[in-house]
C-alpha positions, 0 to 999 in steps of 0.5 A: 453534469451531477457527480454519478456521472462526473464518477463515472465519465473521470474517473470510471467508478458506478458507486462511490466508497464508505464515507466518499459521497456524504462529503462530496455532498457536503462539500456541494453545500457550500459545508467544511468538510472533515475525513478521515480516511485509510490510504487508499480509500478514495481522500482525492476523489471527495475533492477533485469530484466538487471541484468540478461541480463548482463555480472557481478554483480550489487550491489543494495544500500537499506537502511533497512533491512528489504527491502532487507530481502524482496527482495532477499525472494521474487527474490530466490522463481522465482529462482533467486538466489541473497544474502544481505551483512548487520549487521543482518548477522553472520560474517560467513554467510557474509563470506561466502556469498561473496565467494560465489559472488566471486564464481559469483555464485549471478547475484545479491548483495544487500548492506549497504551504510556503507558496501560500507567502509568496507575494506572486501567488496571493496577488494571484489568490487575490483576484481569482476567486478561489471556491473550496481551500483543501488541505490533504495531508491534514495532519501535519497542521497539528503538533500533535501530528507525526508529521508537524509541518510550521508551515502548515499554521501559516493556511489559515492566516492566508485563507483569513487574507481571501475577499472571501472565505472559500470552503476550507475542506481536510483530509488525512489518513493518521488522526488520534483523538488529540490531532483531530480535534487540534485540526479541526480548532487550527484551521477553524473549521466551521461546524465541519462535516466530519467523517471517519470510515474507519482505519482498518484495511483487510487486505494488508496480511500484518506480521512480525518478526524477530529473526536474526539474519535480516538480510536472508530473512528479507532475501527469502520473501523477495524470493517467494515473491516475484513477479511483484512490487513492493518497498523495504523500510529502513530507519538510516542511508547506510543501511539503505544503501549496503541493504539495495545493494546486496539485493543487487548482487544477489540479482534482483530488481532494485533501486534506492532512494533516500535524502542524500543522493542528489537531486537527480539520482532520487528523480531517476529513482523513485521514476525506476519503480513508479514506471515498473522499470525495477521492482523492489524499491530500498527507501528512507522514510523520505519515500512514498508519502502521495505515491499513488502506486496501485500494485505494490504487493508490499511493504517490508519494515527492515527497522522498525518504525518510529510511530504507529502513525508513521507505521500505519503511513508507511503500510498505506502504501501497500495494495492501495486497489484494495488488493491482497499485499503484505506488511511486515515488520523485522523487530530488533532492540537496536531499533530503538535506540536509533529511533531514541537517538532521532527525537532526542536529535530532531532539528524539524522542529526549529521554530517551537519553543524549548519547552514546546519542543520538549513535550513534542519530544516526549510524546515522540518517546510516547510514540515508540514506545507504542510502537514498540509494543505492537511488535511483543503483543501476542494479541491481534495486531490489527486490534492494535492498530485499531485500538491505537486510533481510537476504534475496537474491534474484536481481537481476532481479523483472521489475517495477520502473523498473530491471529493464526498462531496457536498461542496458550494460556499463560500465568505469569504472576511470579514473573510480574510480583519479581520485576514490579518488587524490584522497580519497588525496592529500588524506590522506581530509579532504573531503567528496564535492562536494570531490573531486567538483568538485577531478577535475572542474576546478571554479574557486570558492572552496571549491576555492581556500581548500581549495587542492585548486586544485593537488591531482595530480587536480585537473582530470583528468577535466574533460571527464566530466559532473559527473553520471556522476562523481556515479554514479561516486562513489555506485556507489563507496559502495556498493560499498565501495570508498569510506565516509563517516563518519557523523558530521554532516561526512560525509569520504571516506574509503578502505576495504580495497578501495581499494587493489584499484583504485589499485594493484592494477589492479582495474577496475572495471565498471557497469552503466549506463543507455543511454537516461541522457543524465542523472539528471535525465532520467525512465528511461521506467516500466512503464505499468500497464493502467488499470481498475477496479482496476490490472491485473485483465481485467474485460470491460465486463458486469464494469466496470459489475457491479463499478461498481454493487456499488461504489456499493451499497458506499459507501451503505451505508458512509453508513448505517453510517457506517465507510470503505468498504473495511471493508464490502468491499475492492475485492478482495473487489468484484471477485472478485463482480463475475467470480464474479457469485453468485446464491446464499448458499454460492456467495456465500460463496465470495467472497474474503473474506466471511464467514458474519458480513458475508454476514448483516450484507450479503448479500442486497443485495450479491444482488441488485444482482449478480442484477439486472445479470446480469438476474437480478431477485428483487424482494420488496415494499419495506415501508412506509419507517417498517419499512425503518427503515437502508434496509433493502432486502430481498432475495430469497433463494428461489423462493417469495414466502414464503421471499423474506419470510422473507429480507427480515423478517430483513435489516429486522429485522437493520438496525431493530437497528441503528438501536435501538442507535444511543442505545442502548448503540452508540457512536458510530463515531469514539469506540468499537465496540461494540454488544449483542446482547441481540436485542432493538431498542427497540421493534422485534423480530425478530416485529415486522418479520417481520410487517410484511414479511409483510404486504407481501408479499401486496401485488404489487410492480410494476417501476416500485417496485422499488428503486433498489439494482437496476435496471439501470445505463445504460452510463455516457457518452462524456466532453462533446465528446469524439471517438472517437480516431482515427489521422491521417497527421498523428500518425503521422507524428510517431512514434518507432520503438522497436528494441523496445518494451513495447505500453503504451511504444507507446501512451502515446508516440502517445496523448501525441500526439493532441489531448486537448482533442478526441480520446479515448484509444487503449486498450492492451485495444481493440489487444489484443484486434485482434490476438486478432481478427487470431490473433496471441496464443491466449487460454486459462486457467491457474489459472482466470486466463487467459493469451497467449501469442504465436502463429506468425502472432504472431511473424511479424508482430514481437512478441518472447517472451520468458520470464522466472521469477517469485520463487515459480518459476513460468514466465510470458510478457513481450511486446513488440513490434519495428519492424515490429510498431508499423507493423503496429499503425500501419497497421492503425489509419490502415487503420480509418479510410479 
């Protein structure tokens, strides 16, 4: 079987993503590789596919139990036998897993780095053929990496002990140039194929806010994103408890996760989130690594994280299915102090000598400083992250808060001169707050103690607001006109560029948001369209089908005790809703549906699709004794015989799974492996076939058809709420802007309505009205529906701006002038007359 067959049969994809094929080909040819690929880009396939094609075992070194469990569960669901070896297994399970491993039942085994040192595991490795060692989260091997783990240094010693050196592959989502070089050196990779696909995740919207009331901002966000899964990251356990309790009191579906909870509660809460029993997870950074839940639609940082690497890793859990997602960071100055405390009291690196520990702490402070700059920059947020990792873009992405805000260029030379001059005149002895308080003229005990009230720059900027002084100070540090030390007490220092402003007359200009009068003012955020899947336009019929498919997926997930997204991702269900497959051939064209998964679930999903679109092909329902595992079958062809045969196969498969469960099949929470013996307890495939053939001779009455293929009634609206009505009173309260996006304008209307009694006005209904009135034309480009502005739309007051995506594709962004805004309100009022 070649790599393309493996990709399609097991994983359901027709083509490789960027970088995957190069890495896979190199491994197959026996070369070491190093892949730096963003979260959600398919790194795991780069070692899983070669593992299935090579003779021997692939050991995957992974840092977290949750990561291993998730990966192994996913592999078993697509028909690949795999296991993990870590401290979560009982002694009996561990030895049983090693026994099966020795027998060659697992081409892929996940193992914690600490396990490599044990005598039992080493004995197994020395007497087995290890074809490849794949190091996942490889940045953990470098002491300059953000999650350095001394246990990762044991990997090389382990490899040296093996009788024959295996292929070594390394993968990470976050590594600066220095960390990359460190990884290659420490793991002793031999002339590796290095692939860097880039850090850009264009599907993620990036925003920074500094709200006065963080909880109110969070509550508002969650309220405006109903039916969406998301993660809220907090810096401390106390905050996790506080935020999760308040969200729960306010009626949200929420759970929590931090290291202070018992193992049992952490496991239960994590499962509640993964299995969609709870929509929102409030957690510390202890949660998330390796959690491959594909339908996380938003990640909120309630506090600023410690580094860009940590931030990038955490937002990497958002929208792993490549659909749109939102990543919002709430900034507060106290976050800097809290993170500084964590750095100064870090106990993770006690194995390092004091000098190295000090160097690592300095690096951590530098990372914190760069993270703080992210919160204050008025440049493109995406470009800031890319530059941090050594990539350079256009400084415009069109999908972050700074790129969609209106800015003006402000000359801040005089303020810059005063700040730099104050640093110079006090002989570079104080921190940022002292410098700002001095030029602002603060009369505090500290200022008097340091005698800064007699500094020549004291109170020279008394009329400039403190927040603006801080903005300029951050800009000066960002542009390296000033710097701060990385020790415990950060001191502001001059740089080689300081003299250019102070003595050579170089001007300093910076961008400032027009609407931003104070940093605590929440920036105007582009609201994504709401729907079953963010950013996906589904018709009403498609949404009804998507709901049915999701219900079927949940039912199967409960039967098999796996998370719903492991059965099929939301992206696959959306594609299924659009394609509406009627046959196996059509179903296999759906992204994420491979041969193995079709054999396992395909007939049930086909029947669901057929039922919803009006083509009901129901095979007879067998007796309950036969229908083990709720294995309802559906006819795959037009003939009664074909239907019965298909159903026999379906039920035989389900009976088989039921039978293995107590005989050679470990529970999904422990160890994953199955049998291909073809014998399932007292039931064989022939038994199931005979049962179905018998049942097939009985006619099926319409009311006896399985629940799975019954027609779904339309959802009822919320009790007591009327449809949206534009009133004269509401219209009078509206504020008309010179130019605004439709989502922001509709959002303003909805904020002003009485949400106790009135439904929301939907963007979709307004857009449809504009299309019906001839303001837009719809056409399909590369299979996707696109809108283009007409002459009538221009007359109405809609403006189209051309944009260029990162890949060089041109697209339109539409804005609504005051004329268009008033036009929308006028016809909304007209509807009610």
